[in-house]
N, C-alpha and C positions, 0 to 999 in steps of 0.2 A: 504494500500500500504506500502511496506517495505521502510524504510528510509535508505539513505546512504549519509553521510556527511564526506567530506575529510578535515581534519584540515591543514591549511596552516601556522598558527602562533599561539603562546600562549603568553599571557602577563598579567600583573597585572595592574589594574586601581585603584589608591589610592581612598579609600572610597567606592569602589564598589566590588573589589575582582578579582578573576581570570576570564579571558576572553579568548575565542578562536575565530579566524576568519577562515573562510573556505568556501567551495563550497558545497551547498546542491544539490547533484547529482540527487536524487529522493526522493519522499515522502514529508511529512510535519513535522515540528517540532514546538512544542508549549511550552510555559512556564509551568513548572511542569512536563514535560516528563522525564522519566528515559530512557536513552540510554545505549548502551553497546559499550565498546571499542572492536572492532573486533579482534584485535591482542591478547589482554590479557583477554577478557571476563569480565573486570571490569565494574561495573555499574557507570554511571555518571548522576547526576541530573541537569536539566536545570532550572536556576532561572529566566532568561529572554532571550528574543530573539530580535535581532536587524537586521531586513531585509534591505539590501541595495537595491537601485533601479537598480544597475548595474547587468546585466546578462552576464555570460561568455559563451563560446561554450559548456562548461561542465554542467553549472547549475547556480543557483542564489547565489550571495555572501551573506553570513549570518554570523553575530556575535552572539556568545552564551556566556552568563554569567553563570558560573558553580558553583555548591556548592563547597566551599573551601576544604572540606574533600575529594572530588572526583577529583579535578583538577590535582593532581600529576600523575594520571594515563594516562593523555592525553599529547601527544607531537606533534610537527609538523610532519606531515606525517601519524598520526593516522587516522583511519577510525571509525566513530561513526555509529552504526546501530541500528535498532529497536531490542529490546530484543526478544528472542524466545517467541512465544505465549504459555501461560500457559495452 
C-alpha cells in the first residue's frame, strides 16, 4: 500500500535530533524506511517512529525521527510518500 504522511510540524529534540509530527493518511511507516518528499522528490530516512494513540478524521498522529542529513528537506506542510517502486 502506498504511504502518505502530511507533516504538521518540524522541531529538534536535544540529544535525539530532528523530528516531524504529522498525520499518517494511508499506509504504514517503519523504522529504517526511506520516504520521499512529494514536492521536491528528496529522499528522507526514518530513524524511529512514535505512534500516538490519538486518531484524527484524516488519519493517525505519528512522530518521525529523521536522519539529520535529510531533515532540511522537510517543512511543515510537506507530504512524505512511498518512493516509486524500482
